[in-house]
C-alpha positions, 0 to 999 in steps of 0.5 A: 449269778454275776453275768461274765459275757465281758471279762471282769477283772478282780478289784477290791472296793477301797482300791476301786473307790481311790481309782473312781476319786482320782478320776473325779478329780480331773473333771469335777470340783472339790465339793463334788468330789468331796460328795463322791468321797463321802458316799463312797466311804459308806459303800466301802464301809458296807463292803467291808461289813458284808465281807465284800472283797471283790467287786466282780461278785457284786449283784443287783440284790446286794445293791438292794441290800445296801439301799436298805442298810443305808436307809436303817443305818441313819435317821436319813430322809427320803431326799438324802437317801436320793442323793446318796443312791444317785451318787452310788449309781454314778460310782457303779456306772464307772466301775462298769467302764473299768471291768469291775462290775458287769457293765450294766449293773448300774441300771439296778441301782434303785433311786427313790423318787422324790416329790417336789415338796420333799425335794424343796423341804431339803435342797440347801446350796452349800456355801462352797459350791455357791462359791465355786458356781460364783467364781466360774460365772466371774471367769466365764460369764462376767456380769451376765444376768445369770452371774448378777442374778445368782450373786444377788440371791446368794449375797442378800438372801432375798426371795425371788419375789423381791428380786423380781420387784427391783428397779435400776433406781433401788441401786446405790452403787456408791453407796453399795446398798439397794432398797427393797420397796413394797409396790403392789399398785404397780405389780411387784410385792414383798412377801411381808409387805411394807414390813419387808421394806429395807435397805440391804448392804452389798459388797463392793465386789458385787456392786462392781458386778451390778454396775457392769451388768446394768451398763453392758448387759441388761435390756433397757426396756420399761415395764408396764408401769413405766419403771425401769426393772434391774432385770429385764427381757426384751418385753419389760420386767423379767418374770419369776418363772424366768428367774427360777430357770436361771437359778436351775440352770447355773446351779446344774453341775453340767453348766460348769461342764460337770457330769451329772447323773441322770442328766438328760442335758434337755434345755426343757427339763431341770437337771436333777442336781439343780436347786431352786431359788429357795435352796440359795436363799436357805444356803445363804442364811446357813452360810451367814449363821456359819460364819457367826453373824448374829441371828438378829442381824440375819433375821433383819437382813433376810426378813425372817422371824428368828422362830422361822429362821431356825425351824426352816432356814438354818441347815447347820449341823449339831456339830457345827453349832456345838463348835460355834458355841465352844468358840464363845465359851473358851475364854470364861 
């Protein structure tokens, strides 16, 4: 039985969805609203399939049935299901705030636990979200270490080990390029050793960001080998752990003042909506491929073999690939 301690107001699922999305549009970015629309569309479809025409009647048992329906209705992995249930929990909690469902019903949304390995395997920073984060950084934190770091990782697609090893002298702002160098005897290495050494072109806009960061924000502190790292702390070269923390920080929606489901807002805990640096690399590679940059060019720029690129990094959907192939074949 649905608790009637609070008087509920009848409302159809689709009406509640639209009100929810209208509310989210006032406080979230377009990509966040789009994700909520996608997930709530599935919720509305389930309601219509199961003759739920008044959310007042929704129960915890219904939410469990919905969870099983979502898992069985498509070939989805645990991380995708986790994301869906987190989004559903946000929606149901909001429904409780407008007397559409019991106020505590959202507590009965069972979100599957995801291991770090599962999360890392599936996480990808999509291009639109990356652009929104960089636009936010450009507006409110221009040339900050966060702006320079995420801009570098997104534009170059490099691994954090490569970013960690960069020196100021490796940056040629006039030529708009940087050089990755394997220096094992001085504490900085590239994953593929000297085979990973390469020049990387950067855009004029990002060169300006790096120039401003180096001149105004960067701490002029040498590392233990007397080198001048690009990314520094008061003790010298920034560690890889610190780089990861920066990525977690700026990719969390709450960093941009957007609501996060189940976010504790604790500085000691990672926001569940944040992504790791490898997700930035994966998203960057996918973005280049989606823009029809040849695989050979992406492979060389990111220092990854074609086989590994296709197996572990290319997150384009089959539909996107089909449309790209269609573009090449139209004039034949």
